C-alpha positions as CSV (number, residue, x, y, z in Angstrom):
1,M,55.2,18.0,2.8
2,L,53.5,14.6,3.0
3,R,50.9,16.1,5.4
4,F,50.2,18.9,2.9
5,A,49.9,16.4,0.1
6,H,47.5,14.4,2.2
7,I,45.3,17.5,3.0
8,L,45.4,18.5,-0.7
9,L,44.2,15.0,-1.8
10,L,41.5,15.1,0.8
11,A,40.3,18.5,-0.3
12,I,40.2,17.4,-3.9
13,S,38.2,14.3,-2.9
14,L,35.7,16.4,-0.9
15,V,35.3,18.8,-3.8
16,A,34.7,15.9,-6.2
17,T,32.2,14.4,-3.9
18,A,30.3,17.6,-3.5
19,S,30.3,18.4,-7.2
20,F,28.8,14.9,-7.8
21,A,26.2,15.2,-5.0
22,Q,24.7,18.3,-6.4
23,P,24.0,16.8,-9.9
24,F,22.3,13.9,-8.2
25,D,20.2,16.2,-6.0
26,T,19.2,18.0,-9.2
27,L,18.5,14.8,-11.0
28,G,16.4,13.3,-8.2
29,S,14.3,16.5,-7.9
30,E,13.9,16.7,-11.7
31,L,12.7,13.1,-11.9
32,L,10.2,13.5,-9.0
33,D,8.8,16.6,-10.7
34,G,8.6,14.6,-14.0
35,M,6.6,11.8,-12.3
36,I,4.1,14.3,-10.9
37,A,3.7,16.1,-14.2
38,R,3.0,12.8,-16.0
39,S,0.9,11.3,-13.2
40,P,-1.2,14.2,-11.8
41,L,-3.0,11.9,-9.3
42,L,0.3,11.3,-7.6
43,G,0.7,15.1,-7.1
44,V,-2.8,15.4,-5.7
45,R,-2.2,12.6,-3.2
46,L,1.1,14.2,-2.2
47,G,-0.5,17.6,-1.6
48,V,1.0,19.2,-4.7
49,H,-2.3,20.8,-5.7
50,A,-1.0,22.4,-8.9
51,S,-2.0,18.9,-10.2
52,D,-5.6,19.3,-9.2
53,G,-8.2,18.8,-12.0
54,R,-5.7,17.3,-14.5
55,L,-5.8,13.9,-16.2
56,P,-2.7,12.1,-17.5
57,D,-2.1,11.9,-21.3
58,H,-2.7,8.2,-22.0
59,S,-3.1,8.7,-25.7
60,A,-0.9,6.5,-27.9
61,E,1.4,9.5,-28.4
62,G,1.4,10.4,-24.7
63,V,2.1,6.8,-23.6
64,A,5.0,6.6,-26.1
65,A,6.5,9.8,-24.9
66,T,6.2,8.8,-21.2
67,T,7.7,5.4,-21.9
68,A,10.6,7.0,-23.6
69,W,11.0,9.3,-20.6
70,L,11.0,6.3,-18.3
71,D,13.7,4.6,-20.3
72,E,15.8,7.7,-20.3
73,S,15.3,8.4,-16.6
74,L,16.2,4.8,-15.6
75,A,19.3,5.0,-17.8
76,R,20.3,8.3,-16.0
77,L,19.9,6.7,-12.6
78,A,21.8,3.6,-13.7
79,A,24.7,5.8,-14.6
80,V,25.0,7.1,-11.1
81,D,27.4,5.0,-9.0
82,P,25.6,4.3,-5.7
83,A,28.9,3.8,-3.9
84,S,29.5,7.5,-4.5
85,L,26.4,8.5,-2.6
86,G,25.7,8.6,1.1
87,N,23.0,6.4,2.7
88,V,20.1,8.8,2.2
89,R,21.0,9.5,-1.4
90,Q,21.3,5.8,-2.1
91,A,17.9,5.2,-0.6
92,E,16.5,8.1,-2.8
93,R,18.1,6.5,-5.9
94,A,16.6,3.1,-5.0
95,A,13.1,4.6,-4.4
96,L,13.2,6.4,-7.8
97,I,14.4,3.3,-9.6
98,A,11.7,1.2,-8.0
99,R,8.9,3.6,-8.8
100,L,10.0,4.2,-12.4
101,S,10.8,0.6,-13.2
102,G,7.6,-0.6,-11.6
103,W,5.7,1.9,-13.8
104,R,7.5,0.8,-16.9
105,F,6.9,-2.9,-16.1
106,S,3.2,-2.3,-15.7
107,W,2.9,-0.5,-19.0
108,V,5.3,-2.5,-21.2
109,E,5.5,-6.0,-19.8
110,E,2.0,-6.4,-18.3
111,R,0.3,-4.1,-20.8
112,S,-1.9,-2.8,-18.1
113,L,-3.3,0.0,-20.2
114,E,-4.6,-2.5,-22.7
115,R,-5.6,-5.3,-20.3
116,D,-6.8,-3.8,-17.0
117,P,-10.2,-2.0,-17.1
118,R,-9.8,-0.9,-13.5
119,G,-7.2,1.7,-14.3
120,P,-9.5,4.4,-15.8
121,L,-11.7,4.3,-12.7
122,N,-8.7,5.2,-10.5
123,V,-7.7,8.1,-12.9
124,V,-11.1,9.8,-12.9
125,G,-11.7,9.3,-9.2
126,L,-12.8,12.3,-7.2
127,A,-12.5,11.1,-3.6
128,Q,-9.3,13.1,-3.0
129,Y,-11.2,16.3,-3.6
130,I,-13.8,15.8,-1.0
131,S,-12.3,13.5,1.7
132,R,-10.3,16.3,3.3
133,D,-10.7,20.1,3.5
134,Y,-7.2,20.9,2.1
135,A,-8.5,24.0,0.3
136,P,-11.7,26.2,0.1
137,L,-14.7,24.3,-1.3
138,H,-15.0,26.6,-4.4
139,Q,-11.3,25.8,-5.3
140,R,-11.9,22.1,-5.0
141,A,-15.1,22.4,-7.0
142,R,-13.1,23.9,-9.9
143,A,-10.9,20.8,-9.9
144,V,-13.8,18.4,-9.8
145,I,-15.4,20.3,-12.7
146,A,-12.2,20.0,-14.7
147,V,-11.9,16.2,-14.1
148,A,-15.6,15.6,-14.8
149,K,-15.5,17.5,-18.1
150,A,-12.4,15.7,-19.3
151,A,-13.4,12.2,-18.1
152,P,-15.9,11.2,-20.9
153,A,-13.4,11.5,-23.6
154,Y,-10.7,9.9,-21.5
155,L,-13.0,6.9,-20.6
156,A,-14.0,6.4,-24.2
157,M,-10.3,6.5,-25.3
158,R,-9.3,4.0,-22.6
159,E,-12.2,1.6,-23.4
160,A,-11.3,1.7,-27.1
161,R,-7.7,0.8,-26.2
162,L,-8.7,-2.3,-24.2
163,D,-8.1,-5.8,-25.6
164,R,-11.3,-7.6,-26.5
165,A,-10.6,-10.6,-24.2
166,I,-10.1,-9.5,-20.6
167,P,-9.6,-11.9,-17.6
168,H,-13.0,-12.7,-16.1
169,T,-12.1,-11.7,-12.6
170,W,-10.7,-8.4,-13.8
171,L,-13.7,-7.6,-15.8
172,E,-16.3,-8.4,-13.1
173,T,-14.3,-6.5,-10.4
174,S,-14.1,-3.5,-12.7
175,I,-17.9,-3.5,-13.4
176,R,-18.5,-3.6,-9.6
177,Q,-16.1,-0.8,-9.0
178,A,-17.6,1.3,-11.8
179,R,-21.1,0.9,-10.5
180,G,-20.0,2.0,-7.1
181,T,-18.2,5.0,-8.7
182,I,-21.5,6.0,-10.4
183,S,-23.3,6.0,-7.1
184,F,-20.4,7.9,-5.5
185,V,-20.5,10.6,-8.3
186,R,-24.3,11.0,-8.2
187,D,-24.7,11.0,-4.4
188,D,-21.6,11.7,-2.4
189,V,-19.7,14.1,-4.6
190,H,-22.9,16.0,-5.4
191,Q,-23.8,16.3,-1.7
192,A,-20.2,17.4,-0.8
193,F,-20.7,20.6,-2.9
194,E,-24.2,21.4,-1.8
195,P,-22.8,24.0,0.7
196,L,-21.3,26.1,-2.2
197,T,-22.6,29.7,-1.8
198,S,-22.4,30.4,-5.5
199,E,-25.5,29.0,-7.2
200,T,-23.8,29.3,-10.6
201,L,-20.8,27.2,-9.5
202,R,-23.1,24.7,-7.7
203,S,-25.0,24.3,-11.0
204,E,-21.8,23.9,-13.0
205,V,-20.7,21.2,-10.6
206,G,-24.0,19.4,-11.0
207,V,-23.9,19.5,-14.8
208,A,-20.3,18.2,-14.9
209,L,-21.0,15.4,-12.5
210,G,-24.1,14.4,-14.5
211,G,-22.0,14.1,-17.6
212,L,-19.4,12.0,-15.7
213,A,-22.1,9.7,-14.4
214,V,-23.4,9.2,-18.0
215,A,-19.9,8.5,-19.2
216,L,-19.4,5.9,-16.5
217,E,-22.6,4.2,-17.4
218,G,-21.4,4.0,-20.9
219,Y,-18.1,2.5,-19.7
220,V,-20.0,-0.1,-17.7
221,A,-22.2,-1.0,-20.7
222,A,-19.1,-1.4,-22.8
223,L,-17.5,-3.7,-20.2
224,E,-20.7,-5.8,-19.9
225,G,-20.6,-6.2,-23.7
226,R,-17.3,-8.0,-23.3
227,R,-18.5,-10.8,-20.9
228,E,-18.8,-13.5,-23.6
229,E,-15.2,-12.9,-24.6
230,T,-13.6,-13.1,-21.2
231,T,-10.6,-15.3,-20.6
232,D,-8.8,-17.1,-17.7
233,D,-5.5,-15.9,-19.0
234,F,-4.3,-13.7,-16.1
235,A,-1.1,-15.5,-15.1
236,L,2.2,-13.7,-15.4
237,G,4.3,-16.8,-15.6
238,E,7.4,-17.4,-13.4
239,E,9.8,-15.1,-15.3
240,R,7.5,-12.1,-15.3
241,F,6.3,-12.8,-11.8
242,L,9.8,-12.6,-10.5
243,A,10.7,-9.7,-12.7
244,K,7.7,-7.7,-11.3
245,L,8.9,-8.3,-7.8
246,R,12.4,-7.2,-8.8
247,A,11.2,-4.1,-10.7
248,S,8.7,-2.8,-8.2
249,H,10.5,-3.6,-4.9
250,G,14.1,-4.3,-5.7
251,I,13.9,-7.9,-4.3
252,D,15.6,-10.5,-6.5
253,L,14.8,-14.1,-5.2
254,P,14.3,-17.4,-7.1
255,L,10.8,-18.9,-6.9
256,E,12.1,-21.8,-4.9
257,R,13.4,-19.5,-2.2
258,L,10.1,-17.6,-2.0
259,E,8.2,-20.8,-1.6
260,E,10.6,-22.0,1.1
261,L,10.1,-18.7,3.0
262,F,6.4,-18.7,2.8
263,E,5.8,-22.3,3.5
264,A,8.1,-22.1,6.6
265,D,6.2,-19.0,7.9
266,L,2.9,-20.8,7.3
267,A,4.0,-23.9,9.2
268,R,5.3,-21.7,12.1
269,N,2.0,-19.8,12.3
270,R,-0.1,-22.9,12.1
271,A,1.9,-24.5,14.9
272,A,1.6,-21.4,17.0
273,L,-2.2,-21.3,16.4
274,R,-2.6,-24.9,17.5
275,E,-0.5,-24.2,20.7
276,A,-2.5,-21.0,21.5
277,A,-5.8,-22.7,21.0
278,N,-4.7,-25.7,23.1
279,A,-3.8,-23.3,25.9
280,I,-7.3,-21.9,25.8
281,D,-9.1,-25.2,25.6
282,P,-7.2,-28.5,25.0
283,D,-10.5,-30.4,24.6
284,R,-11.6,-28.7,21.4
285,K,-10.1,-28.5,17.9
286,P,-8.1,-25.4,17.1
287,A,-10.7,-24.3,14.5
288,A,-13.5,-24.5,17.1
289,V,-11.5,-22.5,19.6
290,L,-10.6,-19.9,17.0
291,A,-14.3,-19.6,16.0
292,S,-15.4,-19.0,19.5
293,V,-12.7,-16.4,20.1
294,L,-13.6,-14.5,16.9
295,A,-17.3,-14.7,17.8
296,D,-16.6,-12.3,20.8
297,K,-17.6,-9.1,19.0
298,P,-18.5,-5.6,19.9
299,A,-22.0,-4.5,19.0
300,P,-22.2,-2.9,15.6
301,D,-22.8,0.5,17.0
302,Q,-19.8,0.1,19.4
303,V,-17.1,-0.8,16.9
304,L,-15.8,2.7,16.6
305,A,-15.6,3.2,20.3
306,V,-13.8,-0.1,20.8
307,A,-11.3,0.7,18.1
308,A,-10.7,4.2,19.6
309,A,-10.0,2.7,23.0
310,Q,-7.7,0.2,21.4
311,V,-5.8,2.9,19.6
312,A,-5.4,5.0,22.8
313,K,-4.1,1.9,24.7
314,L,-1.7,0.9,21.9
315,R,-0.3,4.4,21.8
316,T,0.4,4.4,25.5
317,G,1.9,1.0,25.3
318,V,4.3,1.9,22.4
319,I,5.6,4.8,24.6
320,E,5.8,2.9,27.8
321,L,7.6,-0.1,26.2
322,E,9.9,2.3,24.3
323,L,9.3,0.4,21.1
324,M,10.1,3.5,18.9
325,S,10.1,7.3,19.1
326,V,6.8,9.2,18.8
327,P,8.1,12.4,17.1
328,G,5.0,14.5,17.3
329,E,1.3,14.9,18.3
330,D,-0.1,14.4,14.8
331,P,-3.9,14.0,15.0
332,L,-5.5,10.6,14.3
333,S,-9.3,10.3,14.3
334,V,-11.1,6.9,14.4
335,V,-14.1,7.6,12.3
336,E,-16.8,5.8,10.2
337,T,-15.7,5.5,6.6
338,P,-17.5,8.0,4.4
339,P,-19.8,6.2,1.9
340,F,-17.7,7.2,-1.0
341,L,-14.6,5.3,0.4
342,R,-16.3,2.1,1.5
343,Y,-14.2,-0.4,-0.4
344,N,-12.4,-2.0,2.6
345,F,-13.3,-2.7,6.2
346,A,-10.5,-0.7,7.8
347,F,-7.7,1.5,6.4
348,L,-5.6,4.5,7.2
349,N,-6.2,7.7,5.1
350,G,-3.5,10.2,5.7
351,P,-2.8,13.6,4.3
352,G,-0.3,14.2,1.5
353,A,3.4,14.7,2.5
354,F,3.4,18.3,1.1
355,E,0.0,19.6,2.3
356,P,0.6,23.3,3.2
357,K,-1.4,23.1,6.4
358,P,-1.7,20.5,9.2
359,L,-4.5,18.0,8.3
360,P,-5.7,15.0,10.3
361,S,-5.2,11.3,9.5
362,F,-8.3,9.1,9.5
363,Y,-8.4,5.5,10.7
364,Y,-11.5,4.6,8.7
365,I,-13.8,1.7,9.8
366,T,-16.6,0.7,7.5
367,P,-19.9,-0.1,9.3
368,P,-22.2,-2.9,8.1
369,N,-24.8,-1.9,5.6
370,P,-27.9,-0.9,7.5
371,D,-30.0,-2.4,4.8
372,W,-28.6,-5.9,5.5
373,P,-30.5,-8.3,7.7
374,A,-29.5,-8.2,11.3
375,E,-27.8,-11.6,11.1
376,Q,-25.6,-10.5,8.1
377,Q,-24.7,-7.2,9.9
378,A,-23.6,-9.2,13.0
379,A,-21.5,-11.6,10.8
380,Y,-19.8,-8.6,9.2
381,V,-18.5,-7.1,12.4
382,P,-15.0,-8.4,13.3
383,G,-14.1,-10.1,16.5
384,T,-12.6,-7.9,19.1
385,V,-9.1,-9.4,18.8
386,D,-9.4,-9.3,15.0
387,L,-10.2,-5.6,15.3
388,L,-7.3,-5.2,17.7
389,F,-4.8,-6.2,15.1
390,A,-6.5,-4.0,12.5
391,S,-5.8,-1.2,14.9
392,V,-2.2,-2.3,15.3
393,H,-1.7,-2.5,11.5
394,E,-3.4,0.7,10.6
395,A,-2.6,2.9,13.6
396,W,-0.1,2.0,16.4
397,P,2.6,1.1,15.7
398,G,1.7,0.4,12.1
399,H,0.9,2.7,9.2
400,F,0.0,5.8,11.2
401,L,3.2,5.9,13.3
402,Q,5.2,5.1,10.2
403,S,3.6,8.0,8.4
404,V,4.4,10.3,11.4
405,H,8.1,9.5,11.0
406,R,7.9,9.7,7.2
407,R,6.5,13.2,7.2
408,R,9.5,14.4,9.2
409,I,12.1,13.1,6.8
410,E,14.0,16.0,5.2
411,S,14.4,14.1,1.8
412,R,11.6,15.2,-0.6
413,I,12.0,12.0,-2.5
414,L,11.7,9.7,0.6
415,R,8.6,11.6,1.8
416,S,7.1,11.1,-1.7
417,L,8.0,7.6,-2.9
418,G,8.2,4.3,-1.2
419,S,7.9,0.6,-1.7
420,S,4.6,-1.1,-0.6
421,A,6.8,-4.1,0.5
422,T,8.3,-1.7,3.1
423,S,5.1,0.0,4.2
424,E,2.9,-3.1,4.3
425,G,5.8,-5.2,5.5
426,W,6.2,-2.8,8.4
427,A,2.5,-2.8,9.3
428,H,2.4,-6.6,9.3
429,Y,5.7,-6.7,11.2
430,A,4.0,-4.4,13.8
431,E,1.3,-7.0,14.3
432,E,3.8,-9.7,15.4
433,L,5.9,-7.2,17.2
434,A,2.8,-6.2,19.3
435,W,2.4,-9.8,20.4
436,E,6.1,-10.5,20.8
437,T,6.7,-7.4,23.1
438,G,3.6,-7.7,25.2
439,L,1.9,-4.7,23.7
440,T,-1.0,-7.1,23.2
441,K,-1.5,-9.8,25.8
442,G,-3.4,-13.1,26.2
443,E,-3.8,-16.2,24.1
444,E,-7.0,-14.9,22.6
445,A,-5.1,-11.9,21.3
446,H,-2.4,-14.2,20.0
447,L,-5.1,-16.0,18.0
448,G,-6.1,-12.7,16.5
449,Q,-2.5,-12.0,15.5
450,L,-2.1,-15.5,14.0
451,V,-5.3,-15.6,12.0
452,N,-4.1,-12.3,10.3
453,A,-0.7,-13.8,9.7
454,L,-2.2,-17.0,8.1
455,L,-4.3,-14.8,5.8
456,R,-1.1,-13.2,4.5
457,D,0.8,-16.5,4.2
458,V,-2.0,-17.9,2.1
459,R,-1.9,-14.8,-0.1
460,C,1.7,-15.6,-0.8
461,L,1.2,-19.2,-1.8
462,S,-1.9,-18.2,-3.8
463,A,0.0,-15.6,-5.7
464,I,2.7,-18.1,-6.6
465,G,0.2,-20.8,-7.5
466,L,-2.1,-18.6,-9.6
467,H,0.7,-16.9,-11.6
468,T,3.4,-19.6,-11.9
469,D,1.8,-23.0,-11.3
470,G,-1.6,-23.1,-12.9
471,M,-3.6,-22.9,-9.7
472,S,-7.3,-22.2,-10.4
473,V,-9.3,-19.5,-8.7
474,K,-11.5,-22.1,-7.1
475,R,-8.5,-23.9,-5.6
476,S,-7.2,-20.6,-4.3
477,Q,-10.6,-20.0,-2.6
478,R,-10.5,-23.4,-1.0
479,M,-7.0,-22.7,0.4
480,F,-8.2,-19.4,1.9
481,R,-11.1,-21.2,3.6
482,K,-9.3,-24.3,4.8
483,V,-5.9,-22.8,5.8
484,A,-6.6,-19.2,6.6
485,Y,-10.1,-19.7,8.2
486,Q,-11.8,-17.2,5.9
487,D,-15.6,-17.2,5.3
488,P,-16.8,-18.0,1.7
489,G,-17.3,-14.4,0.6
490,N,-13.9,-13.2,1.8
491,A,-12.2,-16.3,0.4
492,E,-13.6,-15.5,-3.0
493,Q,-12.5,-11.8,-2.7
494,Q,-9.0,-12.8,-1.7
495,A,-8.7,-15.4,-4.6
496,W,-10.0,-12.9,-7.1
497,R,-7.6,-10.2,-5.9
498,G,-4.7,-12.6,-6.4
499,T,-5.4,-12.7,-10.1
500,F,-4.8,-9.0,-10.6
501,D,-2.6,-8.2,-7.6
502,P,0.1,-10.9,-7.5
503,M,2.2,-8.6,-5.3
504,Y,-0.1,-9.1,-2.4
505,L,2.6,-11.4,-1.1
506,I,4.5,-8.3,0.0
507,Y,2.9,-8.2,3.5
508,T,4.7,-11.4,4.6
509,L,7.7,-10.9,2.4
510,G,8.3,-7.4,3.9
511,K,7.7,-8.7,7.5
512,L,10.2,-11.5,7.1
513,A,12.8,-9.1,5.6
514,I,12.4,-6.7,8.5
515,F,12.8,-9.5,11.1
516,E,15.9,-10.7,9.3
517,M,17.3,-7.1,9.2
518,R,16.6,-6.6,12.9
519,E,18.5,-9.8,13.9
520,D,21.4,-9.0,11.7
521,Y,21.5,-5.5,13.1
522,R,21.5,-7.0,16.6
523,A,24.3,-9.4,15.7
524,Q,26.5,-6.5,14.4
525,L,26.0,-4.5,17.5
526,E,26.7,-7.4,19.9
527,A,29.8,-8.4,17.9
528,R,31.1,-4.9,18.6
529,G,30.2,-5.2,22.3
530,E,27.3,-2.7,22.0
531,T,23.8,-3.0,23.4
532,F,20.9,-3.7,21.1
533,R,17.7,-1.7,21.7
534,L,14.5,-2.2,19.7
535,K,13.8,1.5,19.8
536,D,17.2,2.3,18.1
537,F,16.6,-0.2,15.4
538,H,13.0,0.9,14.7
539,D,14.0,4.6,14.7
540,A,16.8,3.9,12.3
541,F,14.5,1.9,10.0
542,L,11.8,4.5,10.0
543,S,14.2,7.3,9.2
544,Y,14.3,6.0,5.6
545,G,10.5,6.1,5.2
546,S,9.3,3.4,2.9
547,A,12.4,3.2,0.8
548,P,12.9,-0.2,-0.8
549,L,14.0,-2.9,1.7
550,P,17.4,-3.6,0.1
551,A,18.3,0.1,0.4
552,I,17.3,0.3,4.0
553,R,19.2,-2.9,4.7
554,A,22.4,-1.6,3.1
555,A,22.0,1.7,5.0
556,L,21.6,0.0,8.4
557,L,24.0,-2.9,8.0
558,G,26.5,-1.7,5.4
559,P,27.0,-2.5,1.7
560,D,28.3,-6.0,2.4
561,A,25.2,-7.1,4.2
562,G,23.8,-8.8,1.1
563,P,20.3,-8.7,-0.2
564,P,17.2,-9.5,1.9
565,L,16.3,-13.1,2.6
566,S,18.8,-14.5,0.2
567,R,20.5,-17.0,2.5
């Protein structure tokens, strides 16, 4: 009788759990579809091409409706008890909350639609329609025409909505980006559709692009007219700075703890750099040794070949060292960045998670401008060891290998959504992992790893200083030059970025959280008498895609593991 009662209770429990799981599955899918409907660019990037050619509704009425939907969606997710869900569903819930709360924070707390003039440029961007042949050219042309025709009214509406006084660095960055976008529209996009066989369609594309270029020129002129009214009021303040980190990435730490973590990592990396430089040449100062190591560069026309060789060697090393699984033969091409995407030296451009056919990933490397003097071109080319850790970060075992795992996750939500603290944290973790495990060897390579780590450490302290402690942009620039060994131009760019991207601290923060998670995972296994293997930990971590770090930590260590980096 007791056995029957036990079985009956177990059956009732299983039925209740199943009946609850199905509504969450439905809720999660509904919310993801709602995001794509309200942010068509997300759909295009994911490979959901029903979104092609559409712009979001950022009118006052549209924003009010979307904000109400965000509030309602977050309330529905909050009503779901995470303890009633399995690990994957908990990670899905965390990913949904992070994306929705980050979106809401941007609009409501930061007032990004009223303050940030860069936003409209991203919305009317056309790069996704020509960077990859995901569909026939005529189909992509129709999408470009639709965006280009809708863009003038959209840009005018967004410009009218902007506050009169905009932070100086935001305004100047937006003007530069807009000018680049005009060149991109007139040259690159136009050229991409030259092969159209229909003269009528080709003409229609040309007319639409001409109208978009004129509208962008009007947007630039309107921004230039605001120069005398710019402000230095970009700082979030401590409360909103921490709230943004909490909303977007689920990480809740006091400012003092963040400073402690970042200063300790900076001190560790500075000491390691001194030690590595001394091992190379004890008679010279570390800065001089580093400069000589970074001066060992490939010729400008050999950068792609050197990077391709690095990628091939890194891939072999990841497999031989059994650092993590390589679940497929997804194609990765090391190629020169197309002119219309040249906004960074190196980055990974991967296909959307839901593209209907296999498409390659591109490890883009931007060449020096051939119009520059030879001396400037040579200065632009990175040192071989610096390039090596770009290859680690972007390709193996960084972003590319992470994306290979992510595309094989069954969860539609975890393939679609993720925290940049997890993705950038993983790629930065991969850099130190490469040195730690011998994937990269030699003190010169160690200096390459450390100079990249120092750059990210200074970003952290710059973000805190700029947004919570009254640090000036010029003081931030000096810190990048003195502590992170950056040249004047890059130091300025990094300091400016900190004014509008305070979350560029996530590289180091994510790296530290992953290292902590790894050691706690090791301790749990060893406490049970089990053997720790790096490959097992990495595969388990990557099985959750780029879900927020607290969710992955709970999945791997259990609900009692506590939040990341809190002790």
